[in-house]
LUMKOL-548013 format. One line per field, with one value per residue (C-alpha): residue number from 1; residue in three letters; z, x, y. Coordinates in pm, 1 decimal. Example, Ala and Ser with C-alpha at 12.3 -4.5 7.8 and 13.67 -1.06 7.14 Angstrom:
REM LUMKOL-548013
resi c(1, 2) $
resn c(ALA, SER) $
c3 c(780.0, 714.0) $
c1 c(1230.0, 1367.0) $
c2 c(-450.0, -106.0) $
//
This chain:
REM LUMKOL-548013
resi c(1, 2, 3, 4, 5, 6, 7, 8, 9, 10, 11, 12, 13, 14, 15, 16, 17, 18, 19, 20, 21, 22, 23, 24, 25, 26, 27, 28, 29, 30, 31, 32, 33, 34, 35, 36, 37, 38, 39, 40, 41, 42, 43, 44, 45, 46, 47, 48, 49, 50, 51, 52, 53, 54, 55, 56, 57, 58, 59, 60, 61, 62, 63, 64, 65, 66, 67, 68, 69, 70, 71, 72, 73, 74, 75, 76, 77, 78, 79, 80, 81, 82, 83, 84, 85, 86, 87, 88, 89, 90, 91, 92, 93, 94, 95, 96, 97, 98, 99, 100, 101, 102, 103, 104, 105, 106, 107, 108, 109, 110, 111, 112, 113, 114, 115, 116, 117, 118, 119, 120, 121, 122, 123, 124, 125, 126, 127, 128, 129, 130, 131, 132, 133, 134, 135, 136, 137, 138, 139, 140, 141, 142, 143, 144, 145, 146, 147, 148, 149, 150, 151, 152, 153, 154, 155, 156, 157, 158, 159, 160, 161, 162, 163, 164, 165, 166, 167, 168, 169, 170, 171, 172, 173, 174, 175, 176, 177, 178, 179, 180, 181, 182, 183, 184, 185, 186, 187, 188, 189, 190, 191, 192, 193, 194, 195, 196, 197, 198, 199, 200, 201, 202, 203, 204, 205, 206, 207, 208, 209, 210, 211, 212, 213, 214, 215, 216, 217, 218, 219, 220, 221, 222, 223, 224, 225, 226, 227, 228, 229, 230, 231, 232, 233, 234, 235, 236, 237, 238, 239, 240, 241, 242, 243, 244, 245, 246, 247, 248, 249, 250, 251, 252, 253, 254, 255, 256, 257, 258, 259, 260, 261, 262, 263, 264, 265, 266, 267, 268, 269, 270, 271, 272, 273, 274, 275, 276, 277, 278, 279, 280, 281, 282, 283, 284, 285, 286, 287, 288, 289, 290, 291, 292, 293, 294, 295, 296, 297, 298, 299, 300, 301, 302, 303, 304, 305, 306, 307, 308, 309, 310, 311, 312, 313, 314, 315, 316, 317, 318, 319, 320, 321, 322, 323, 324, 325, 326, 327, 328, 329, 330, 331, 332, 333, 334, 335, 336, 337, 338, 339, 340, 341, 342, 343, 344, 345, 346, 347, 348, 349, 350) $
resn c(MET, PRO, LEU, GLN, ALA, GLY, ARG, SER, LEU, GLY, ALA, ARG, SER, SER, ARG, LEU, ARG, ALA, LEU, SER, ALA, LEU, LEU, GLY, THR, LEU, LEU, LEU, THR, LEU, ALA, PHE, GLY, GLY, THR, ALA, ALA, HIS, GLY, GLU, THR, PRO, GLY, PRO, SER, VAL, PRO, ALA, PRO, GLY, SER, GLY, GLY, ILE, GLY, LEU, ARG, LEU, LEU, ASP, VAL, PRO, ALA, THR, THR, LYS, ASP, ASP, PRO, ARG, ALA, THR, LEU, TYR, VAL, VAL, ASP, HIS, LEU, ALA, PRO, GLY, GLN, VAL, VAL, LYS, ARG, ARG, VAL, GLN, VAL, SER, ASN, THR, THR, SER, ALA, PRO, VAL, HIS, ILE, ALA, LEU, TYR, SER, ALA, ALA, ALA, SER, ILE, LYS, GLY, GLY, VAL, PHE, VAL, GLY, ALA, GLU, GLY, HIS, THR, ARG, ASN, GLU, LEU, SER, THR, TRP, THR, SER, LEU, GLY, PRO, GLU, ARG, LEU, ALA, VAL, PRO, ALA, GLY, GLY, ASP, ALA, VAL, THR, THR, VAL, THR, ILE, ALA, VAL, PRO, ALA, ASP, ALA, ALA, PRO, GLY, GLU, THR, TYR, ALA, ALA, VAL, TRP, ALA, GLU, ALA, ARG, SER, SER, ALA, SER, ALA, GLN, GLY, VAL, THR, GLN, VAL, SER, ARG, VAL, GLY, LEU, ARG, LEU, TYR, ILE, SER, VAL, GLY, PRO, GLY, GLY, ALA, PRO, ALA, PRO, GLY, PHE, THR, ILE, ASP, SER, LEU, THR, ALA, GLU, ARG, SER, ALA, GLU, GLY, LEU, PRO, VAL, VAL, VAL, ALA, SER, VAL, HIS, ASN, THR, GLY, GLY, ARG, ALA, LEU, ASP, MET, SER, GLY, SER, LEU, SER, LEU, LEU, GLY, GLY, PRO, GLY, GLY, LEU, ASN, ALA, GLY, PRO, TYR, PRO, ALA, THR, LEU, GLY, THR, THR, LEU, ALA, VAL, ARG, ASP, THR, GLU, THR, VAL, ARG, VAL, ALA, LEU, ASP, SER, ARG, VAL, PRO, PRO, GLY, PRO, TRP, SER, ALA, GLU, ILE, THR, LEU, ARG, SER, GLY, LEU, LEU, GLU, ARG, THR, GLU, LYS, ALA, THR, LEU, THR, PHE, PRO, GLN, SER, GLY, SER, SER, ALA, PRO, VAL, SER, THR, ALA, ARG, GLY, TRP, PRO, ARG, TRP, ALA, GLY, ALA, THR, LEU, GLY, ALA, LEU, VAL, VAL, VAL, LEU, GLY, LEU, ALA, VAL, ALA, LEU, LEU, THR, ARG, ARG, ARG, LEU, ALA, GLN, ARG, ARG, ALA, ARG) $
c3 c(3976.2, 4131.2, 4570.5, 4768.1, 5179.6, 5268.8, 4912.9, 4780.1, 4568.0, 4312.7, 4445.0, 4253.2, 4126.4, 4283.7, 3914.6, 3865.2, 4255.6, 4215.1, 3884.6, 4029.4, 4328.6, 4082.9, 3850.2, 4220.2, 4102.0, 3780.6, 3526.4, 3193.9, 2990.1, 2662.5, 2573.9, 2272.3, 2125.7, 2207.6, 2569.4, 2802.6, 2996.3, 3348.5, 3611.2, 3448.7, 3713.5, 3647.8, 3514.4, 3353.0, 2973.9, 2683.7, 2310.5, 2185.3, 1825.0, 1573.4, 1742.5, 2041.8, 2310.4, 2509.6, 2912.7, 3222.2, 3465.4, 3767.8, 3754.5, 4072.5, 4400.3, 4759.9, 4988.0, 5297.7, 5030.4, 4835.6, 4978.6, 4938.4, 4674.5, 4644.6, 4647.0, 4262.2, 4112.2, 4214.5, 4390.8, 4724.5, 5003.0, 5242.0, 5265.0, 5488.2, 5433.0, 5155.5, 5085.7, 4669.7, 4595.2, 4154.8, 4039.9, 3682.4, 3446.0, 3155.8, 2877.6, 2670.1, 2328.6, 2194.9, 1888.2, 1547.7, 1476.5, 1677.4, 1919.4, 2023.6, 2435.1, 2572.2, 2955.5, 3243.7, 3598.1, 3729.2, 4030.9, 4181.7, 4450.5, 4593.3, 4540.7, 4669.8, 4719.7, 4340.3, 4288.5, 4066.0, 3799.3, 3741.8, 3394.4, 3119.0, 3307.0, 3661.5, 3915.9, 4270.9, 4525.6, 4493.5, 4075.6, 4107.7, 4318.0, 4052.2, 3717.3, 3428.3, 3245.8, 2965.2, 2926.9, 2509.3, 2433.2, 2070.5, 2128.4, 1866.5, 1772.1, 1999.7, 2201.9, 2534.2, 2681.0, 2998.9, 3128.2, 3543.1, 3842.3, 4025.0, 4368.5, 4512.6, 4853.9, 4940.7, 5265.0, 5422.4, 5324.3, 5512.9, 5701.4, 5499.9, 5223.5, 4893.5, 4596.8, 4156.4, 3880.5, 3574.8, 3276.7, 2904.2, 2681.9, 2265.9, 2022.7, 1668.2, 1369.1, 1296.5, 1099.4, 811.6, 1029.8, 1222.5, 1526.4, 1750.0, 1965.5, 2302.7, 2528.1, 2830.4, 3111.0, 3482.1, 3708.5, 4083.9, 4324.6, 4711.8, 4874.0, 5264.6, 5377.7, 5759.9, 5978.3, 6137.1, 6044.3, 5785.9, 5904.5, 5994.2, 5790.2, 5938.1, 5907.8, 6025.4, 5887.3, 6092.8, 5903.5, 5668.4, 5493.9, 5243.5, 4955.8, 4662.3, 4289.7, 4034.0, 3832.3, 4173.5, 4250.1, 4612.2, 4713.9, 5074.1, 5125.1, 5342.4, 5559.2, 5607.9, 5748.1, 5743.1, 6083.1, 5983.8, 5829.3, 5453.8, 5173.7, 5112.5, 4749.1, 4914.0, 4753.5, 4908.8, 4927.5, 5095.9, 5231.4, 5300.8, 5546.9, 5723.7, 5490.8, 5502.4, 5483.0, 5556.2, 5245.7, 5204.9, 4883.9, 4781.5, 4824.4, 4619.1, 4493.7, 4640.6, 4350.6, 4290.9, 4266.4, 4604.3, 4768.6, 5068.0, 5168.4, 5512.1, 5803.7, 5487.6, 5573.3, 5232.1, 5105.6, 4960.9, 4736.3, 4704.9, 4397.0, 4437.4, 4274.6, 4160.1, 4336.3, 4628.6, 4890.1, 5139.1, 5471.1, 5704.6, 5620.1, 5806.4, 5601.0, 5666.3, 5445.3, 5473.3, 5295.2, 5239.3, 5134.4, 5067.7, 5388.2, 5590.7, 5647.5, 5840.1, 5864.0, 6023.7, 6032.3, 6041.2, 6014.1, 5700.4, 5530.9, 5129.1, 5125.3, 4827.5, 4689.3, 4803.8, 5090.3, 5499.7, 5771.4, 5845.6, 6079.8, 6316.7, 6276.8, 6627.4, 6883.6, 7269.4, 7539.5, 7566.2, 7891.5, 8114.0, 7980.5, 8182.2, 8475.4, 8523.9, 8501.7, 8742.4, 8893.4, 8872.9, 8940.9, 9315.8, 9474.1, 9285.4, 9532.8, 9849.7, 9838.5, 9761.9, 10059.7, 10276.8, 10174.9, 10296.5, 10623.6, 10654.5, 10619.7, 10843.9, 11143.4, 11046.2, 11087.2, 11435.8, 11582.3, 11482.9) $
c1 c(11793.7, 12096.9, 12070.0, 12097.2, 12092.4, 11787.0, 11656.0, 11340.2, 11428.4, 11120.5, 10885.6, 10540.6, 10353.9, 10018.4, 9855.0, 9956.8, 9861.2, 9550.8, 9540.6, 9617.8, 9353.1, 9097.8, 9141.0, 9142.6, 9049.9, 8882.3, 9040.3, 9009.1, 8858.3, 8779.5, 8592.2, 8583.4, 8295.2, 7907.6, 7957.8, 8138.2, 8461.1, 8420.6, 8556.1, 8593.8, 8644.1, 8401.3, 8639.8, 8507.2, 8551.6, 8642.1, 8713.2, 8388.4, 8359.4, 8527.6, 8803.4, 8702.5, 8584.3, 8183.7, 8217.9, 7954.0, 8024.4, 7763.9, 7570.6, 7382.5, 7645.0, 7415.6, 7486.4, 7550.2, 7864.9, 8003.5, 8327.9, 8396.8, 8620.0, 8436.0, 8055.2, 8160.9, 8299.6, 8049.3, 7684.4, 7817.8, 7465.3, 7332.6, 6920.4, 6718.2, 6481.1, 6208.9, 6406.2, 6397.3, 6693.9, 6774.4, 7096.5, 7088.4, 7417.4, 7592.5, 7696.0, 7905.3, 8049.7, 8390.9, 8347.4, 8323.8, 7986.7, 7624.1, 7691.2, 7318.7, 7417.0, 7260.8, 7213.8, 7144.2, 7259.7, 7445.2, 7546.0, 7966.4, 8187.4, 8493.4, 8738.5, 9183.8, 9133.0, 8969.8, 8565.8, 8450.3, 8155.4, 8005.0, 8036.2, 7778.7, 7408.3, 7428.8, 7200.9, 7223.4, 6975.9, 7135.9, 7161.0, 6690.2, 6631.0, 6848.8, 6623.2, 6732.2, 6547.1, 6573.9, 6787.4, 6837.4, 6993.2, 7121.3, 7388.5, 7560.0, 7877.5, 8113.3, 7756.3, 7613.0, 7304.3, 7134.3, 7008.4, 6853.3, 6981.8, 6640.4, 6750.3, 6433.3, 6540.5, 6249.7, 6123.9, 6219.8, 6577.4, 6809.8, 7079.7, 7444.9, 7627.7, 7580.5, 7779.8, 7661.3, 7768.8, 7537.5, 7708.1, 7660.0, 7708.5, 7842.5, 7773.2, 7983.5, 7844.9, 7926.4, 8258.2, 8274.6, 8444.2, 8134.9, 8312.5, 8079.6, 8302.2, 8168.7, 8259.1, 8153.5, 8239.1, 8046.6, 7999.2, 8004.9, 7719.3, 7783.9, 7467.5, 7483.5, 7123.0, 7022.4, 6780.2, 6947.8, 7297.8, 7580.9, 7792.4, 8091.7, 8388.1, 8804.5, 9082.9, 9469.4, 9770.7, 9938.3, 10228.1, 10465.8, 10739.2, 11063.9, 11063.4, 11286.1, 11028.6, 11180.3, 11299.5, 11538.3, 11328.9, 11220.6, 10832.7, 10693.6, 10390.5, 10158.6, 9860.2, 9530.8, 9195.5, 8933.2, 8804.4, 8465.5, 8105.3, 8167.2, 8415.5, 8721.4, 8905.4, 9239.8, 9517.6, 9756.7, 10153.8, 10451.7, 10752.3, 11159.9, 11303.8, 11624.2, 11793.9, 12191.5, 12350.6, 12034.5, 11850.2, 11471.2, 11290.4, 10957.7, 10633.5, 10547.9, 10171.6, 10058.2, 9994.8, 9553.2, 9338.4, 9336.8, 8953.1, 8921.7, 8542.2, 8402.7, 8684.5, 8902.2, 9318.0, 9464.3, 9828.3, 9878.0, 10234.7, 10405.9, 10660.6, 10975.1, 11218.2, 11609.3, 11792.2, 11713.0, 11955.2, 11848.0, 11841.9, 11796.2, 11502.0, 11238.4, 10945.9, 10604.6, 10257.1, 9958.0, 9712.2, 9290.7, 8930.5, 8704.8, 8725.1, 8910.0, 9282.1, 9527.7, 9960.0, 10169.8, 10605.2, 10800.9, 11160.5, 11259.9, 11576.5, 11559.7, 11674.2, 11915.2, 11649.1, 11325.0, 11107.7, 11252.9, 11046.8, 10726.7, 10768.9, 10471.8, 10309.0, 10130.4, 10173.4, 10257.0, 10105.4, 10141.5, 10380.1, 10033.5, 9815.6, 10122.1, 10151.9, 9680.5, 9699.2, 9985.2, 9801.5, 9479.3, 9606.3, 9773.3, 9428.2, 9248.5, 9519.4, 9439.9, 9087.2, 9098.6, 9314.2, 9055.7, 8738.8, 8922.0, 9068.5, 8703.3, 8509.9, 8771.2, 8690.9, 8344.4, 8423.5, 8584.2, 8320.5, 8085.3) $
c2 c(-23386.1, -23518.8, -23551.3, -23253.1, -23202.9, -23071.3, -23113.4, -23289.3, -23560.3, -23674.4, -23425.4, -23388.4, -23030.7, -22983.4, -22976.9, -23340.4, -23444.5, -23304.6, -23527.4, -23822.2, -23761.3, -23674.1, -24011.3, -24223.7, -24582.6, -24484.3, -24680.0, -24765.6, -25069.5, -25191.2, -25528.7, -25688.4, -25974.4, -26059.6, -25909.2, -25682.2, -25865.2, -26000.8, -25837.6, -25500.7, -25196.7, -24922.9, -24665.7, -24243.5, -24312.5, -24643.4, -24585.7, -24630.4, -24793.3, -24625.4, -24294.2, -24129.1, -24255.1, -24266.3, -24110.1, -24076.0, -23796.1, -23779.4, -23438.8, -23476.0, -23445.2, -23340.0, -23093.3, -23295.3, -23438.2, -23191.8, -23178.2, -23505.6, -23594.1, -23989.6, -23818.1, -23572.9, -23930.1, -24190.6, -24244.7, -24267.4, -24190.8, -24359.7, -24475.6, -24604.3, -24880.4, -24683.6, -24386.7, -24336.0, -24113.3, -23992.1, -23899.8, -23767.8, -23874.6, -23716.6, -23997.1, -23849.6, -23858.2, -23767.9, -23951.3, -23829.6, -24027.3, -24074.3, -24342.1, -24544.8, -24587.2, -24859.1, -24813.8, -25055.9, -25152.6, -25448.5, -25619.1, -25526.3, -25659.8, -25552.4, -25832.3, -25837.6, -25447.2, -25393.0, -25218.1, -25542.6, -25547.1, -25874.0, -25993.1, -25882.1, -25760.6, -25986.4, -25860.4, -25844.6, -25626.8, -25316.1, -25328.3, -25458.5, -25118.8, -24943.2, -24842.2, -24587.7, -24319.6, -24329.0, -24669.3, -24603.0, -24244.8, -24199.8, -23886.1, -23697.3, -23715.5, -23465.1, -23465.0, -23536.8, -23682.8, -23703.7, -24016.3, -24081.5, -24255.0, -24388.5, -24567.6, -24694.5, -24922.7, -25183.8, -25086.6, -25483.5, -25391.9, -25558.1, -25327.6, -25286.6, -25155.3, -25281.1, -25167.3, -25226.4, -25025.4, -24822.3, -24940.1, -24696.4, -24934.0, -24888.4, -25181.1, -25139.9, -25280.4, -25687.4, -25753.6, -25952.5, -26184.3, -26165.4, -25967.6, -25746.3, -25436.8, -25384.7, -25123.0, -25034.4, -24747.7, -24757.8, -24553.7, -24745.7, -24695.3, -24727.4, -24720.3, -24840.9, -24874.7, -24891.4, -24642.4, -24311.7, -24147.9, -24321.5, -24486.6, -24364.4, -24420.5, -24507.3, -24685.0, -24795.3, -24801.5, -25108.8, -25125.9, -25005.9, -25235.2, -25156.4, -25328.9, -25409.8, -25453.6, -25710.7, -25390.3, -25329.2, -24994.2, -24918.5, -25009.7, -24877.5, -25070.2, -24955.5, -25227.7, -25074.0, -25172.5, -25068.1, -24993.4, -24786.3, -24886.4, -24802.5, -24845.1, -24717.6, -24596.8, -24507.5, -24273.9, -23996.5, -24018.1, -24094.1, -23837.4, -23976.8, -23770.2, -23756.0, -23918.1, -24019.8, -23726.8, -23520.2, -23589.0, -23553.5, -23717.5, -23668.6, -23666.2, -23979.3, -24070.8, -24388.7, -24666.2, -24533.7, -24829.6, -24973.0, -24992.8, -25166.1, -25359.1, -25292.6, -25419.5, -25540.1, -25535.9, -25464.3, -25291.7, -24962.2, -24974.3, -24680.7, -24685.4, -24425.0, -24302.5, -24527.9, -24332.9, -24333.2, -24480.4, -24755.2, -24551.6, -24517.5, -24286.1, -24129.1, -24259.4, -24023.1, -24182.0, -23959.0, -24112.7, -24053.1, -24151.8, -23850.6, -23619.5, -23938.8, -23851.5, -24090.1, -24001.7, -24263.5, -24298.3, -24548.3, -24606.2, -24823.5, -24916.9, -25047.9, -25426.8, -25508.9, -25728.3, -25891.5, -25746.8, -25601.4, -25704.4, -25550.4, -25248.5, -25110.2, -24767.1, -24920.9, -24588.5, -24695.5, -24554.1, -24178.6, -24042.7, -23973.7, -24228.0, -24433.6, -24168.8, -24227.0, -24596.4, -24630.1, -24373.4, -24576.9, -24880.8, -24806.3, -24662.0, -24928.0, -25170.1, -24877.2, -24981.2, -25323.2, -25334.1, -25115.0, -25348.2, -25631.1, -25505.7, -25332.6, -25755.0, -25938.9, -25649.6, -25774.0, -26072.4, -26071.4, -25873.8, -26141.9) $
//
């Protein structure tokens, strides 16, 4: 579509944006050999030995989080010490043959903005609190089966958020060369432990940076800081407004896959259309994690190559706040002057 004043360049249909938001940071993984590879990102489905694949789907969502998109994809919960919760998970098999599935929980962590499953059956606190029943399933071709994930938090568990993954693993028979193909698909667990209600989530969008990729495409990079007490999975979009000749462009979806650990700062990238002029543009970005959403603006101009300087999105003091602060300073000054004058008078009287 040619660039036109008042028209939107590179707009995505609402269906495509909804699909992108649903997929979130769920990535496909496939491992070969005796064990699954280190550093896998738990995802919704992977190819199983043969054609088709295996998948995991969370069936139970707490009523308090039914409107939270993250809670429909992952186990996201806040539990008190000593509390026990159960969640049903569906294991599907879209291959043309029955598949034997082994189910287990293993450690996970957030590193460099990525939710990473540990190698094999590596354990951590949360994985030791997590059990599955049954642990083995024979899933028919084109069918599914259900297992129950039970998380039992010890009474002496320390407060804080911890991560793990529930894995469904399928293995092929050994080939003539002795090679066994292993596929596993994971479901993320985000569990916060502590008394009372769940810690409040929060984040700030601190700056926007205009860049050129190695292929010459314009890219906007947002620096995002997790200010809350829960990990965040970022999604969102960016629009360019008021460009050369009154052009508008977007919205463009943010690159999915960024997970922010508590108090971490990471970048969220938005790749734009190659036809976008250098600018200047008024860039408006909206990012969200679950029901939490933030919008910030900055004026950007795309360089010919490399990266421009970050543009802070920090908002200055509103006029009413400045006037109020000034009035408070005046009142405080008068109070200090009166108090000083009173003390001097008392000293003279003595």
